[in-house]
N, C-alpha and C positions, 0 to 999 in steps of 0.2 A: 504494500500500500504506500503511495507517495506521501511524503511529508510536506507540510506547508510552512513556509518561512515567515516569521514576523520579527520586528525589531521593537524592543522595549525602550522606554525613555532613557534608561541608564546605559544603553548601548549594547546590552547583551542580546543574544539571539536565541529564540526558542522555536522548536518545531512541534506541530500539532498533527495528529494522525487523521482527524476527521474535519470536513468542511464545517459541520455544525459547531464544532469547538472554536474554529477560526471565527465564524460569524458571531458567536456569543462574545468572544474576546473583543472583537472589533466594536460591537455594540456598546460594551462597557466603556471603551475609550471614547467613542464618538457620540454617546447618547445626549450630550448637552450641546452638540454642535448642529446648527441649522443645516438641513440637507444631508444629514448623516446617512440616510438610506442609500443615496447615490454614491457616497464615499465608500460605504461598505460593499456595494455591488461591484464597483470598479476594483477595489482592493482584492476581493475574493476572486474575481475573474483572473487578475494578475497572479495571485498566489497559487492558483490551481496549476499553473505551468511550472512551478518550482519543483525540483528534485534535490535542491541543494541541502547538504548536511549542515545544520546549524553549527555544529561543532567546528567545522572548517572556518566559518565566518569568525567565530569567537577566537579561534587559534590565530588567525591572521591578524586580527585587531590587537591581540595580546603581544604579538611578535613584531609589531610595526617598528619599534625602536631598533631591534636587531636588523631588520631589513634595511633601514636607512643607514645603519652603521656599516653593513656590508657594502652598500652602494658607495659610501664615502671612501672605503678602502680601495675600491676599484677605480673611482674617479681620480684618486690621488696618483694613479699610475698613468703617465702621459703616453698612452699606447697608440701613438701615431706611427705608421709604418716607417721603419728606419733601415739602416744599412744591414744587409744580410751578413750574418756571421755563422761559423760552424755550428750546426744544430739549431740555429735560430733564423729561419728564412726571412722573417719580417722584422728583424731587429730585436734588440734587447727588451724594450718596453712591452712590445706585443707578447713576447714569450713570458714576461713577468706577470702580465695581467692574466694570461691563461693559467699559469701555475697557481696564482692566488685563487682564482675561481675553483679550480680543481681541488685545492687544499681545503677550502671551505666546504665544498660538497662532500669530500671524503670525511671531514669531521662530523658531518650530519649523518654518516653511515651509508652513503651511497657508493655504489661501484663506479669508479672513475678510471679513465685511461687517457693519457696524453699521447696523441698521435703526432710525434716528431715536431712539437711546438707549432703545428699548423692548426690542428683541430683538437678539441677535447670532447670526450663523451661522458655523460653522467646518466646512469640507468636507475630507474626507480626500484627495480628488482635485480638481484645479482644474477638470476637465471632467466632464460626465456628470450626468444627473439622479439624485439620491439615491433609493435604494430602501429605506433604513433611516434613520429619524430617532431621535435620542436627545435627550430634553428634560431640562434641568436649570435651576435658578434661582439667582441670585446675591443676591436680596434676602433679608432675614432679619427675624424678629420682634424687637421691642425686647428689650434685655438683661434687663430686670426686676431684681429684688433677689435676694439670697442667694448671689451669686457669691463664691467664696473666692479667685479669681484674676481679673485684669482680663478682661472678656468679649471685648474687641476687641484683645487682645494674646495670641496663641496661646501656651499654656503646656503643656509636656510633663512628665508625671510618671507613673511606673509603666507606661510603654509606651502611655500615652493622651495624645491631643492635645486640650486643652480650649480652648473658645472658641465664641462664638456663630456658628453656621453650619458648624461642623466636620462635623456630620452632616447638617444641613438647610440648604442643600444644596450648600455650597461644597466640602466634602470629596469627595462623590461626583462632582461636576463635575470636580475635579482628576483623579480616578481615570479618568474617561472620556477626558479630554484626553491623559493619559499612556498609556492603552491605545491610542489612535489613534497617538500618537507612536511607541510600540513597534512597531506594525505597519509604520509608514512607515520607521523607521530600520533595522528588521530586513529590509527589502526584500521583505516579503510582498505579492504582487500579488493583488488581489481583482478580480473581474469587475464589481462593482457599487460605486457610490459611497455614502458615509455622510455624513450631515449632522448635526453636533452643534449643537443649538439651545439657546441660553442666554437666559433671560428675567430680568426684573427686577421683576415684580409678582405673583408666584405667591401670596405670603402675603396679598394683599389683593384676591383675586378673579380673578386671571389675565387682567386686561384687556390685558396685553401680548401674550399668545398670541392672544386674540380679534382684536386688531388685526392681528397678523402673518398669521393665517389668511385675512384679507381681501386681503392683499397677495401672498401666495405659497401655492402648493399644498404641503401636507404630504406627506412620503413615504408610501407605502402601508402600511409597517410602522413602528410607533412604540412605544418604551418609555421610561419615565422611572425613573431610580434615586432615587426620592424616596419610598420606602416600605420594604417588608420583603421578604425572600426567603421562599419560592421565587418564585412569580409571583402578583401581585395582579390578578385578573381581574374582581373585583366591587368597586365602590365604592358605598356607600350614597348615597341622595339627600341633599341638603343644603338647609336652610332657614335664612335669617337674617331677623330682623325686630326690631321694637320694640314694647314694651308701654308705654302711657302712661296716666297718671292725674293727677287734680287734686284738691286739697283746700283748705280754708281754715284755715291755721294761725293761731290767735288766742288760744290758751290760755297759761297760765303753766307748764304741764307739757307739753312739746311736742318734736317732732323739728324742729330748725332746718335741718339740711342733712345730706346723705349722699352718698358717692361711692365707687366702687370699680371695679377692672378697667381695663385699658388696650387690649386687643385683643379682638375678638369671638370669635376661634377658640381661646381658651385659658381654662382654669379660672382665675379671678382669685385671686391669692395675698394680696391686701390690700384692705381696705375700711375707711372711717372714717365716723363720724357725729358731729354735735354736737347734744346734747340739753340741755334746760333744765328745771330744777325737780324732777329726780328724785334721790332719796337714794342713798347708797352701797348700802344694803341692797336697795333696789328694783332697782338695776342688777345687783348680784351675783346676786340671785335670778333675774332675767330671763336672764342669761347661763347659769346652771345649767340652767334649764328649757329653754333653747334648745339645750343640748348643746355650747356653745362656750366653757365656762369656761376650758378649757386653751388657748384661742386668743385670748382677749381681754385688753386692757389698758385702764385708765381713767386719765384725767388731768383733775383738777378745775381749772377756771378760773372762780372766783367761783361763781355759781349755775349755770354751764354745766359740762358734762362732755364731753370728747372721748373717743369710743369707737373703739378700733382693733382690728380682727380681722386676725390673721395666719394665713393658710391655707397651702395647698400648690398650686402651679401644676401643670397637666397639659394635654395637648392636648385640644381640645374633642371629638375623636373618642373619647377614653377618659376621660371625666370622673370615673369612679369611682376613678381612680388619684390624684385630687387631693382637696383640701379647699377647697371653694368659700367664699371669704371674703365674697362678696356675699350669697349665700343665708344664710350664718351671721349676717351683720349684720342682714338682714331678719328672721330668726327671733328675734333678740334684741330688736329694736325692736318687733316685733309682740307681744312679751310684756310690754311696758310699757303701762301704762294711764294716759293723759294726760287732759287736759280739752279737747282738740279732736280733729279726725278725722285728724291726721297719723299717729298710732300705728295707727289703724284701717286706714289705707291700706297700711301696711307689714304688718299682720296679714293682709290680703287677698292681698298679693303673696306672702307667705311660704306661704300655703295653696296657691298654685298652683305655687310652686317651693320645696318644703320642703328644709331643709338636709339633705344626705345622700342625697336622691333624685335619680336621673339618668335614669330610664326613662320619664318623661312620664306616670306613672300619675295624678297629681293633676290634670294637664291633660286627662286622658281621651283621650290620643293614643297610649298604649302599644301597641306592636306588635312582632312577631317572626316570622321564618321560618327554615327550616332552612338555606337557602343563605347568607343575608346577616346573620343574627343579629338582635339587638334594637335598637329605637330608643333613641337617647340624646339628652339635652338638657342645656344648661348656660345659666344666666343669667349672662352674662359681664361686663356693664358696667352700672353703676348711677349715676344722677345725680338728685339731688333738692335743690331749692332754691326757696324762696318759693312753696310749695304745688304745684309742678310736678314730677312724677316721670317719668323715662324709664329703661326697662330694655331692654338689648339682649341677644338670646339667639341661640343656635346649636343647631340640631337636625339630627341625622343619622338617616335613616330607611331601613328595609329595602325589598327589592324588592316586598313585598306591599302597600305603600302608595304613594300618589301625592301630589304637591304639593298638589293641590286638596283632597284628603281631610284632610290635616294642617291646611291653612289653615282649613277649615271648623270643625275641632275647636278650634283656637286661638281663633277668633272667639267661639265659644260659651262657652269657659272664661273668657275675659277679660270678656265682657259680664256674666257672672254675678257678677262682682266689681267692677262699675262701672269697668272699664278698657277700653282700646281697642287694637286691633292696628294698627300703622302701619309704613311702610317695609318691607313684606314682599317677599322675593324667594326663589326656590327653583329647584333643578334636580333633575331626576328621577335615579334610580339609574342606574349604568353597569354593563354586563356584557359581557364578551368571551368568546366560545366557548372553553372549556377544551380542546376537542379540535382546535383549529386548529393547522396546522403551525407557525405562528409561536410559539404558546404551548408546544407540545410541544418545540420546539427550545430555547427558553429553559430549560425545566425540565430538559432533558437536559444542557445546559451546567452548570447548577447542581449536579446530582447527580454528574456526571462529575468535576468539579473538587473538590467538597467531600466527596464520599462520603456526603452526607446525603440523606434522603428528600426528593423533590421533590413538587410538587403545586400546586394553586391555592387561594388564600385570599381572603376578603372583608374589607374594612376600612371603618371609619366615616369616615376621612379622605378628603378629596378631593385628587386630584393633577392635574397638568397634563393627563393623558390622559382626564379625566372626560368631556369632550365630544368625544373623538376616537374614531370608530368603529374597533374592533379594537385600540385601544391598551391597554397594560397597564403596571403598575409592576413593576420588576424590581430588587430591592435598594433601598437598600444596607445596611439594618440586618438583622442575622442573627437567626434565631429564638431567642427566650429572652433577647435582649439588651435593655437599656434604656439608650440613649445620651443620655437627658435632653433629647430634642428639645422645644423651646419652654420649657425649664426652665433654672434655674441649673445650671451645671456640665455643659453639653452637651459631648459628646466623641465622637471616633472613635479607635479604637486604631490604632497603627502597623501591626500585623499585618493588620487589616481593610483598611487602605488598600491594602496589597500584594494581598490576596486579591481585593478588588473590582476592581482594575485588571486582574488576570488573568482574572477572570470576564467583564468587559466586552470585553476583547480577544478572548477565545474566542467570545463571542456574535457579535461583529462578523464574525469570520472565517467562522463557520459559516453565518451568515445572508447573507453577501455574497460567498462564495467563487465 
């Protein structure tokens, strides 16, 4: 017989075995409230859907301080991909983060294994092949600028936990770990094993998971809490590549150097250039015409000027939410008229990647469909010195396009501006059937626990499950929230930590009962 979950005023949770008992309890609570019959009916209808063990709720609430403490330990490790060393393919810090997570999981009594400092596995039960896999990653993007608190020292304020990785993806990983711990410590016996898989190279192409898949078979059902609720069943295709060009800088009014951006999958928040021979009036007018006057600063150094653009970072999958410092710089430089072809080259690049444009229209690759939405593009990294220019870009494209079609369009666009396409790579879009039992169960868990509308959504971001047949993203960011992923001030709220852990625990129970 299913139980019915209720919350008492003091925060403890109780389960009732009969609807009549639930109704009687609710009447006692709401008897002095106008319209209580409506409230009771709505509450009863919602509670009928619950199978959640009240003990799990209470356990997670009681262990919240331990959860945040574990997250603080992980955030303190700056696990940005570093230089590979013997036995540590993604650098010292990524390996240290993995070792820390596995050590904590082992202390909880879980079976753990470190797979050559690429991937770690944590099993709910020591025996039995897992039928459910949960994927998280412990690597993070660089901190970047603009933080009001130390990015690798977790800071709590106003019920929010700030720090790089708190939402992407260390916070959700901690929630998964404590969901499994709650199931174990509460003595809930499941008929199927669960494998928690933690990687260390998701932010740089997921070579860790690709390697692991060659060593071990993934469970038949897999989700990753590295996106948004309810369920992400569609991920756009992804293309990354370089555009290159050369010129002969020989004039007295010229662009000497330019650079911007740090990672390919984020809108760059800063870019700089050094120019020579241009007056203050010329520079100011170029900035105004480029639409970046409010983002630019100039510093004179003799006949040279250092130009700095300060934009706003955002994830490459949602570039319209940012202000691209690189394309802003290119727009400014392209509006300067020098006496060599360096400014012409930037004018050409800006015509393909105009400041403020993110849909690929000028590249003639714009596309959109009803299921997956519109194509997005971002010129994310720029390097120019001694006549050689390199720009790195990130493109997310819908189901109605293919890698080859986008590639063909890029080649044509670049060649028309005396530029070349290089270092091209791409993956096709990913789609999992929204009507599968797996997806339906996850959606039901979400709606039952939150009371919110469930359903499937498409995203531009690529997750660990992109190349996993039947895989989906499930959480951990809630609809309408912006937790500043890949930006300064990244956070997860304490309340969402609790809620995520409860959702993951319930998902595990329903999928593996």
